[in-house]
N, C-alpha and C positions, 0 to 999 in steps of 0.2 A: 133235798136238804136245803135249808134257807141260806147256807153259807156259799152256795155256788150260783154264779150268774154268768152264763156263757162259758168262757174259758177262764174266768176269774174266780178265785176262792178267797173268802175272807176268813181270817183267823183272829180271834180275840181271846186273850189269856189274862187272867187276873190272879195274882199271887200275893199272899200276905207276907209282910216283913215286920220284924220287931223294930219299933221306932228308933232305937239307938243305932240301927244299921243304915237308916235312910241317908244320913249325911255322908256316909262312905260311898253309897251308890251315886248320890248327887255329884260327888267329887269325880267318880269314874265317868259319869256322863259329861262333865265339864271337860275332862281330858280328851275323851273321844270326840267331842264337838270341836275342840280347838287344835287337835293334832290329826289333820286330814289323812295322812298315810294309814292311820289305824282303821279308817273306814273303807279302805280299798277292797278288802275281801267281800264286804257286804255289797259294795257297788258292782263288783265283778259278777255277782249272782244275778244275771240279767233277767231271770224270770220273776224277780221280786219287783212289784210295781210300787209298793209302799211298805215301809216298816217304821214303827215309832214306839218308843217306851215313854211312859208317863208315870210319875210318882204322885200319889195322893196321900197326904198326911191324914191320920185318923181324925183330926179335928177340923179338917177342911171339907168334909162331905157336905153337900147342900142341906140346909135346914130352912124350911119355908115357914116355920111357925104354925100357928093355928092348931089343927088336929094332928099334925105330924109329931110323933114322939121323937124326942132328941135322943140320938144314938150315942152310946158310950162304947167306942171301939177299942179293942186291945192292940190292933195292928195298923200300920200304914199299909198301903196297897200299891203294888207295881202292876200297871196295865201295859200290855203289849198288843198292838194292832198291826195287822199286815194284810195286804192283798197280794196274791201271787198267782202265777199260771202253773198248772200241773196239778198233781194229786197231793193230798195231805201227806202221804207217806214219802213222796219224792221231796217235798219241801222240808220235812223234818230230817230226812236222811241228809240232804244237802247242808242244812244248818249244822247238824252234828259233825259232818265230815269237814266242812270248810271253816266254820265259825266257832268251833268248840271252845277255844280260849276266850273269845269275846263273850260268848253266851255264859260261860262259867263266871267271868268277871261281873256280868250284870245280874244273872239270876242266882248266884251263890248266896246272896243276902236274903233270898226268899226262903220261907219255911219249907223244910222237907225236900228241897231241890236235890236230886240225886247226882247231878252233873250231866253234861251233854253227851258223854261217852261212858258206858256203852249206850248205843242208840235205843235199845229196847226199853231200858229204864227211863230214858228221856222221853220217849213216845208215851209211855204209861203216865208219866207226870203231866205232860202237856194235855193228854186226853182227859185227865182228872180236873184240870184247872181251866179248860177251854169252855167258852160259852158261845152258843149259836148266835148268828147275826140275823136279825129280822130284816133290816133294811140297810143298804149301803149304796153309795154312788160309784159308778164306774163309767167313764166317758165312752169307752169302747168295749163293751162286754164280750163281743164276738172276736176280739183281737187280743193277742198276747202283747207283752211289752216289746218283745222282739219283732212282732208283726208291725208295730208302730215305728220302731227304729228303721226297719226295712222300707216302710212306706215313705219315710222322709228321704231315704237314699234314692228310691225310684223317682220321687217327685223332683228332687234336685237334679238328677241325671236327665230327666225328661225336659226340665226347664232349660238345661244347657243345650240339649238337642234342638229344642224349639228356637233358641237364639241362632244356632248354626243353619237351620233349615231355610230361613229367608235369604241367606247370603251365599248359598252353595249351588254349584252346578250338580247335575244328577250323580256323578261319580263321587263328589265330595260328600253329598248327603248320604249315599250308600255306605261310604266309609264311616261317617259319623253315626249312622244308624247301627251298623255292626258293632261299633265301639259301645254304643248305648246298650244294646242287647247283652253284650258280654259283661258289661259293668253291673247290670241289674238282675241277671239270671238267677243269682243265688238269693235274691231278695224278693222274689215273686212268691209269696206265701198264700195261704188260704185262711180266710176268716170263717167263723161259724162256731158251732158247738164243739167243745173239747171232745176228743175221742174217749170212749168208755174204756177204762182200764180195769181188767178183771183181777 
């Protein structure tokens, strides 16, 4: 599937909205952008590398002139883009369980949105409005977002050990090394292909 690159899965969703609803959604986005505590649940889902919503008004689609026929669209469109680690089912389940109020606030303005709970109807809806990704960039396709956070912890701890190493006697270094190993042992992950989930 073109949506998967290493441990990273790309999700693109496009949903139509009646134009009179767009200003309501833009107001919701403004509030979410300026009231940071409202974003905390999304931030806490550490397997999400990237998530973004974009509204495209029906009259703002590109028109290049020439042979391109000018489109007359009935709806504005809400685009959702995300990169995450794990399977599609895990991602949608987590969104439904943790972010149901936020998802309902955003997607309720889209046509035929059933709500994010129960999850089965939500999954059916997302499957209908999702589009495959042909190309996308990921800096570390063999690593998850948590792998990267752990790598920073290991590197920082190693840099601290390195500073101590040049100024320590053997016993001090042994103590510092033991402290280093204990500090990083939970952060020594494995990069590579994601495990196949049946």
